[in-house]
C-alpha positions as a printed Julia matrix, in Angstrom:
93×3 Matrix{Float64}:
  -3.47   -6.15   -7.98
  -7.27   -7.02   -8.13
  -9.76   -4.29   -9.11
 -10.8    -2.45   -6.07
 -14.21   -0.39   -5.93
 -12.82    2.58   -4.3
 -15.52    4.43   -4.49
 -17.69    1.65   -2.58
 -15.27    1.29    0.33
 -15.92    2.57    3.8
 -14.4     5.86    4.56
 -12.53    4.8     7.42
 -10.53    1.88    5.18
  -9.39    4.43    2.54
  -8.3     7.04    5.56
  -6.51    3.9     7.2
  -4.83    3.63    3.86
  -4.36    7.33    3.9
  -2.44    6.96    7.06
  -0.38    3.75    5.94
   0.6     6.08    3.14
   1.63    9.1     5.68
   3.4     6.73    8.06
   5.54    5.22    5.57
   6.35    8.8     4.44
   7.28    9.74    7.86
   9.63    6.72    8.32
  11.64    8.73    5.34
  11.12   11.58    7.28
   8.9    13.65    5.44
   7.22   16.3     7.52
   4.38   16.71    8.02
   3.39   19.48    5.33
   5.1    17.66    2.63
   3.04   14.64    3.63
  -0.39   16.72    3.09
   1.23   17.91    0.15
   1.73   14.91   -1.54
  -1.44   13.2    -0.4
  -3.24   16.17   -2.16
  -1.29   15.11   -5.51
  -3.14   11.93   -5.71
  -6.25   10.68   -6.66
  -8.12    8.63   -4.55
  -8.01    5.64   -6.75
  -4.06    6.12   -6.29
  -4.46    6.81   -2.49
  -5.94    3.3    -2.35
  -3.79    1.54   -4.96
  -0.62    2.63   -2.77
  -1.94    2.34    0.57
  -2.53   -1.39   -0.34
   0.78   -2.16   -1.98
   2.52   -0.54    1.25
   0.03   -2.83    3.4
   1.84   -5.67    1.34
   4.82   -5.14    2.14
   4.56   -4.25    5.7
   2.54   -7.79    6.3
   5.64   -9.41    4.26
   8.34   -7.54    6.58
   6.27   -8.64    9.5
   6.67  -12.06    8.62
   3.25  -13.02    7.21
   3.09  -15.82    4.65
   2.82  -14.45    1.05
  -0.58  -16.85    0.29
  -2.09  -15.61    3.5
  -1.99  -12.05    2.45
  -3.38  -12.97   -1.0
  -6.35  -14.38    0.75
  -7.35  -11.88    3.12
  -6.34   -8.85    0.68
  -7.75  -10.64   -2.34
  -4.24   -9.66   -4.24
  -3.11  -11.9    -6.67
   0.46  -13.96   -5.31
   2.04  -13.13   -8.45
   1.46   -8.83   -7.26
   2.63  -10.01   -3.92
   5.93  -11.41   -5.35
   6.24   -8.49   -7.16
   6.24   -6.58   -4.14
   8.61   -8.47   -2.1
  10.9    -8.54   -4.95
  10.6    -4.79   -5.02
  11.0    -4.55   -1.35
  14.2    -6.42   -1.82
  15.39   -4.21   -4.45
  15.48   -7.28   -7.5
  12.83   -5.17   -9.07
  13.5    -6.22  -13.27
  11.93   -3.0   -13.82
């Protein structure tokens, strides 16, 4: 992923990324208390990184083109491909 200056990120954007994480955790049936606990363990930079990755995966599942996502979010197409493969269960890790 590209370097993001999370300290310079507007509070509203950081909050939106945290909501993205909470939304995904909720989809896996984690209750609000569990979500708060997990979020409290993450640093601000981790919240931004994980939130952006979840946003990419959501966009891919919504049918958006990888190159469009790469341009809009300033993320390498290689990273997007890795996230796509991981989401499909084809990760090489």
